[in-house]
Structures are given as structure tokens and as C-alpha cells.
N, C-alpha and C positions, 0 to 999 in steps of 0.2 A: 858576413861578420855580424855577430850578436852585439847589439847596442845595450850595454849594461847601465849606462847613465851615471857611472861613477867617475869622479875626478879626484885624483890624489892631491890633497892639499899639502900634506907633509908626510913623514914616514909612518905616522900612526893615525892619520885623519883623512877621511874621504868625504867629499860632498856628493850627494845623490841628486841628480837632476831628473826631472820628469817632464811635466807639461809646460813649465815656464823656464826657458833657458837662462833668464836673467836672475832667477832666485832658486836656491836649492830647496828641495822638498824635505831633505833630512841630512843629518851628519852622522857618520859612523866613526867611532873612536876605538882604536885597538888598545886594550889594557892587558895586564897579566894578573890572573887571580892568585889567591893565596897558595894554591898548589903548583903555581908556575905555568899554568896553561894559558894560552892566548884566548881572549874573549873579545867580542865586538859589541860595543854599546851602540844601540840605534836611538838617536835623539831626533824629535820633531824639530825642524828648522824654525828658528826665530832670529831676527837680527840681533836682539839683545840676548847674549849668552845666558843670563839669569832666567830668561823666560822659556828656555828650551826644556822640554820634558822627555824623559826616557820612555821609549816605546818597548824595548826589549833588549835582552842579552843573548847573543848568538855565538856559536862555536866556530863559524867561518865568515869571512867577508862576503862570500857569495850568498850565504843564507841571510845575512843582514840586509844586503842589497835587494834580494828577492822579496823581502818583507815589506818593501815600500811599493805601494800599488802604482801602476801606470794609469794615466788619465783614461777615463772611459769616454768613448765617442757616442754620438747619437745614433750610429748605425751599427748593426751587429757584424763587425768586420774583424773579430778577434779581440774584443774588448778586454783591456786589462793585461794583455800579453805584450812583452817588449818587442819593438820592431826587429825583424830578422829571426825571431824565435820559432822553433818547431811548433809550439802551441798556437801561435798566431797563424802560421801557415795552415795548420790542421783546421783551425776554426774557420778560416776563409774557405777552405775546401768543403767543409760540411755545409757552410752557407750556400755555396754554389750548387751543391748537390740537391739542396732542398728548396731552392728558389724556383718560383714558377717561370716557365719559359714561354715566350710568345711564338706562336706558329703563324705561318703565312696563310693558313686555312681560315683564320678568323678575320673577317673584315673589320676595319677600324673606322670609327666615325671621324669625319673631319672636325677641326676646331669649331666649337660652338654646338656640336652635337647634331647638326642637321645633315641629312643624307640626300637631299634635293627635293 
């Protein structure tokens, strides 16, 4: 199952969680434009609503949610892709294909670097 990190707050508002489960990264608000079409406003999260800043306007909830980056890790294991996503799985597979492998043919030195 794909982890979207979206929590529905009310019928027109979603909180976007990423690296800190105690604090949202962003808020998405559904509005209707002058033509009657639904739009999704993406706002950077701040506790004080007056301090929130608009990041963008999107045509779908998914598009707005995808615009909020996932936390990057210090290892190249699919950085920036949501857990469970195909992109993350593909990135891990590419990493495994290009990682050096250790063979039993190469003797290893004991701890401290001495060989006797």
C-alpha cells in the first residue's frame, strides 16, 4: 500500500505529514475557482495560520500531495520517494545493481590491520 502522508482534517482540508509525525509539513485546501473547477491550494505549514505561505495551486489532490517532498536520508536508498512507491523500489534496485559486492576470494585483514 502506498503511503501518501495525507490526513483528511475536514471535507476540504488535508494535512500532509512527512518526516515529523507530530507536525504537518503542509496543508492542502480544496477551493472552487471562478469557472467552477476544483483547485487545491498547497500551503507551507505554520502553527499560526497567518504565517502560512502558498506554495502552489494544483488541479488534483494527488498532484498537490506529490509536490511536498519526502525527507531525504543520508544513504542513497530511494531518497525523496514515498515509502511503498514504485520509484523508491526502482531506486533501491538500481542501487543494489551498482553496489560493489564482496567476494570470498579477497582476504580481509583482521581488526587493527595486522595480518600476523
